[in-house]
C-alpha positions in Angstrom: 146.3 88.2 195.6 147.8 85.5 193.6 144.3 84.1 193.0 142.9 87.5 192.0 145.9 88.1 189.7 145.3 84.8 188.0 141.7 85.6 187.6 142.5 89.1 186.3 144.9 87.6 183.8 142.3 85.1 182.6 139.7 87.9 182.2 142.2 90.0 180.2 142.9 87.1 177.9 139.2 86.5 177.3 138.6 90.2 176.7 141.4 90.3 174.2 140.1 87.2 172.5 136.6 88.8 172.3 137.9 92.0 170.9 139.9 90.1 168.3 136.7 88.2 167.3 134.7 91.4 167.0 137.4 93.0 164.9 137.4 90.1 162.5 133.6 90.3 162.2 133.7 94.1 161.6 136.4 93.6 158.9 134.1 91.0 157.2 131.1 93.3 157.3 133.2 96.1 155.7 134.2 93.8 152.9 130.6 92.8 152.3 129.5 96.4 152.4 132.2 97.4 149.9 131.3 94.5 147.6 127.6 95.6 147.7 128.5 99.2 147.1 130.8 98.2 144.2 128.1 96.0 142.7 125.5 98.7 143.0 127.8 101.2 141.3 128.5 98.8 138.5 124.7 98.5 137.9 124.4 102.2 137.8 127.1 102.5 135.3 125.7 99.8 133.0 122.1 101.2 133.2 122.2 105.0 133.4 118.9 106.7 134.2 117.3 108.3 131.2 116.8 112.0 131.6 113.4 113.6 130.9 113.3 115.5 127.6 113.8 119.2 128.2 112.3 120.4 124.9 108.5 119.8 124.5 109.2 119.1 120.9 111.1 116.0 121.9 107.9 114.6 123.5 106.0 115.4 120.3 108.7 113.8 118.2 108.4 110.6 120.2 104.6 110.7 120.0 104.3 111.1 116.2 106.9 108.3 115.7 104.5 105.8 117.1 101.2 107.3 115.9 98.9 104.7 114.2 95.5 106.3 114.1 95.8 108.7 111.2 93.4 108.2 108.2 94.6 109.0 104.7 91.1 109.4 103.3 90.1 113.0 102.7 88.1 112.4 99.6 86.0 114.6 97.3 83.0 113.0 95.5 82.3 115.1 92.4 79.4 114.7 89.9 76.0 115.7 88.7 72.9 114.9 90.7 71.9 111.2 91.0 75.2 109.8 89.9 75.9 107.6 92.9 78.1 109.8 95.0 76.4 109.3 98.4 75.6 105.7 97.6 79.3 104.8 97.1 80.3 106.2 100.5 77.4 104.6 102.4 77.8 101.3 100.6 81.5 101.1 101.6 80.7 101.9 105.2 78.0 99.2 105.5 80.2 96.7 103.7 82.9 97.2 106.3 80.3 96.7 109.1 78.9 93.5 107.7 82.3 92.1 106.8 83.7 92.6 110.3 86.3 95.2 109.2 84.4 97.6 111.5 82.6 96.9 114.7 78.9 96.0 114.5 77.9 99.3 116.0 80.4 101.6 114.2 79.0 104.7 112.6 79.0 107.0 109.6 78.0 110.6 110.3 76.4 112.6 107.5 76.1 116.4 107.5 73.3 116.5 105.0 72.8 119.8 103.2 70.6 118.6 100.3 68.8 115.8 102.0 70.6 113.3 99.7 72.1 111.5 102.7 68.7 111.0 104.4 67.1 109.8 101.1 69.9 107.2 100.4 69.9 105.9 104.0 66.1 105.5 104.0 66.0 103.9 100.5 68.7 101.3 101.0 69.4 100.9 104.8 66.1 101.7 106.5 66.5 103.1 110.0 69.9 101.6 110.6 71.8 103.2 113.6 75.1 102.7 111.8 74.4 105.8 109.7 73.6 109.0 111.6 72.2 111.9 109.5 72.5 115.5 110.8 70.4 118.4 109.4 72.7 121.5 109.4 70.1 124.1 108.5 68.8 126.7 111.0 65.8 128.9 110.2 65.2 132.5 111.2 62.8 132.9 114.1 60.7 135.6 112.6 60.5 134.1 109.1 60.2 130.4 108.8 61.0 130.5 105.0 64.4 132.1 105.4 67.6 130.4 106.6 69.6 131.9 109.5 73.0 131.8 107.9 75.2 132.7 111.0 73.3 130.1 113.1 73.6 127.5 110.3 77.4 128.1 110.1 77.6 127.9 113.9 75.6 124.7 114.0 77.9 123.1 111.4 80.9 123.9 113.5 79.3 122.5 116.6 78.4 119.2 114.8 82.0 118.9 113.5 83.6 119.7 116.9 81.2 117.2 118.6 82.4 114.6 116.1 86.0 115.5 116.8 85.4 115.1 120.5 83.9 111.7 120.0 86.8 110.7 117.7 89.4 111.7 120.4 87.5 109.7 123.1 87.2 106.6 121.0 91.0 106.5 120.7 91.6 106.5 124.4 92.9 103.3 126.0 90.1 101.0 127.2 87.4 102.5 125.0 84.9 99.8 123.8 81.9 101.7 122.5 80.9 102.4 118.9 83.3 104.4 116.8 82.8 107.1 114.1 84.6 105.6 111.1 83.4 107.8 108.3 82.3 111.5 108.1 80.4 112.6 105.0 79.3 116.2 104.1 76.7 116.2 101.2 76.4 119.2 98.9 79.5 121.0 100.0 78.5 123.6 97.4 75.6 124.6 99.6 78.0 125.0 102.6 80.0 127.3 100.3 76.8 129.3 99.7 76.3 129.6 103.5 79.8 131.1 103.7 79.2 133.5 100.8 75.8 134.7 102.2 77.4 135.3 105.6 80.1 137.4 104.0 77.5 139.4 102.0 74.9 139.8 104.7 76.9 140.1 107.9 80.6 140.2 107.5 80.7 143.1 105.1 77.8 145.0 106.8 76.0 145.7 103.6 72.7 146.4 105.3 71.0 143.4 103.6 68.5 141.6 105.8 68.7 138.2 104.0 70.2 136.4 101.0 67.5 137.8 98.7 68.6 141.4 99.4 72.2 140.5 99.3 71.8 139.2 95.8 70.5 142.5 94.5 72.4 143.8 91.5 73.1 147.2 93.1 74.8 145.6 96.1 76.8 143.2 94.0 78.1 145.9 91.7 78.9 148.5 94.3 80.4 146.4 97.0 84.0 145.1 96.7 83.6 141.7 98.2 86.3 140.4 100.5 86.5 136.8 99.3 89.1 136.0 101.9 86.3 136.2 104.5 84.3 133.6 102.6 87.4 131.4 102.2 88.2 131.6 105.9 84.7 130.6 106.8 84.8 127.7 104.3 88.1 126.3 105.4 87.2 126.2 109.1 85.4 123.0 107.9 88.7 121.9 106.3 90.6 122.4 109.5 88.3 120.3 111.6 88.1 117.5 109.0 91.9 117.3 109.0 91.7 116.8 112.8 89.2 114.1 112.2 91.7 112.4 109.8 94.3 112.7 112.6 92.0 110.7 114.8 91.5 108.0 112.2 88.2 109.1 110.7 87.7 108.9 106.9 86.3 112.2 105.5 84.2 112.6 102.3 83.0 115.8 100.8 80.3 115.5 98.1 79.7 118.3 95.6 77.9 119.0 92.4 79.4 120.4 89.1 79.1 123.8 87.6 80.2 125.1 84.1 83.8 126.1 83.9 84.2 129.8 83.1 87.3 131.5 81.7 87.3 135.2 80.8 83.6 135.4 81.4 82.9 132.6 78.9 81.9 129.0 79.5 84.6 126.6 78.2 82.3 123.7 77.7 83.9 121.8 80.6 82.8 121.2 84.2 84.4 121.9 87.5 83.6 121.0 91.1 81.3 123.6 92.7 83.2 124.4 95.9 85.8 127.0 97.1 88.6 127.0 94.5 91.4 126.0 96.9 89.5 122.9 97.9 91.1 120.6 95.3 94.5 121.2 96.8 93.4 120.1 100.3 92.0 116.8 99.3 94.0 113.5 99.0 91.6 111.9 96.6 88.9 113.1 94.1 86.5 110.7 92.5 84.7 112.0 89.5 81.2 110.4 88.9 79.4 110.2 85.5 76.7 108.2 83.8 76.8 107.2 80.2 74.2 105.8 77.9 75.2 102.7 76.0 74.6 102.8 72.2 74.5 100.1 69.6 76.5 100.0 66.3 74.0 102.4 64.8 74.3 104.9 67.5 70.9 104.2 69.0 70.5 104.0 72.8 70.1 100.5 74.1 68.4 101.5 77.3 71.4 100.6 79.3 73.1 103.3 81.5 76.5 102.8 83.1 77.4 104.8 86.2 81.2 105.2 86.2 83.8 106.6 88.6 87.2 108.0 87.6 90.1 108.3 90.0 90.7 111.9 89.1 93.1 112.5 92.0 94.8 109.7 94.0 97.7 111.0 96.1 97.7 108.0 98.5 97.6 105.2 95.8 99.2 106.3 92.5 98.3 103.0 90.9 94.6 104.2 90.8 95.3 107.5 89.1 93.1 108.0 86.0 91.6 104.5 86.5 87.9 104.0 85.8 85.3 101.7 87.4 81.7 100.9 86.6 79.8 100.9 89.9 76.2 100.7 88.8 74.3 99.5 85.7 70.6 100.1 84.9 68.8 98.7 81.8 65.2 99.3 80.7 63.0 96.5 81.8 65.6 94.8 83.9 66.7 94.9 87.6 69.6 97.3 88.3 73.0 95.9 89.2 75.0 97.5 91.9 78.8 96.8 92.1 80.0 99.6 94.4 83.6 100.7 94.4 85.9 97.8 95.5 88.9 100.0 96.3 86.7 102.0 98.8 85.0 98.9 100.3 88.4 97.2 100.8 90.0 100.4 102.1 92.6 100.6 99.4 92.3 104.3 98.6 
């Protein structure tokens, strides 16, 4: 028994020794665990997780704070026929392509109401793919000599929305294709006529079959036109062009001049031939003119200077009321083209 008792005592001592060792190890692990927990808690305190914005306006606020694509150029080109309006815009675009400011395949789109865009492209730039000219007109199916005004208006909206879709796509991350840089509408006064004829023929339900009947004196004197309809149609184009600006596309509207009338009398001045609120929607207006140079005796020298006045310049006040000579012709000599430096260098 004494031997068993001794062995039992020895086993008890070893067991107590093992328990003591395990206890020490457990205490050490608890300390480590507490230290880790404490460290983790300290990190959480120093770097609190940012909560997601609850108000959708917060997300929009963050987005507009970093937006860099918006164009400031929504420019009206105003002047008589053959005064250089379309040429100025195309020249600036092609200059940016050749200088490397744009990509080699970047494009100008032209909605061409009076065929001036097609003529300018053909005369000076051949069949370059950098300028894409769209024909907006639609004809009536049963009469090839008459325009289909509702279809024409619809086609214009489709062209513009297609351009907007392209502009949105080209701003997506990773896009590497050609970009629409400039969007030109020639003869906006003819687009205004489309809106007026749609009002008279269809919107007001006058019974007229086409623009000829709608222009009859009896209809124009008996019907009280709702010009708000015309204005709404017209400024659908304004709304889309502003969206193009938001996507970084420069927009140009070209129009001709008409005599200014006050109290049913011509004042002797000229005004842009577009919807009357258009001036307020544009950031810039360039006024084109051409002047014959005369000698000291008042006789024409054969030299004609094509000039541009910065009639409205909201985005660069230093240009307000400034004048530039952009083109010079002289009998018997080759013409000299200067273009508009502020437009070519994107300083508008």
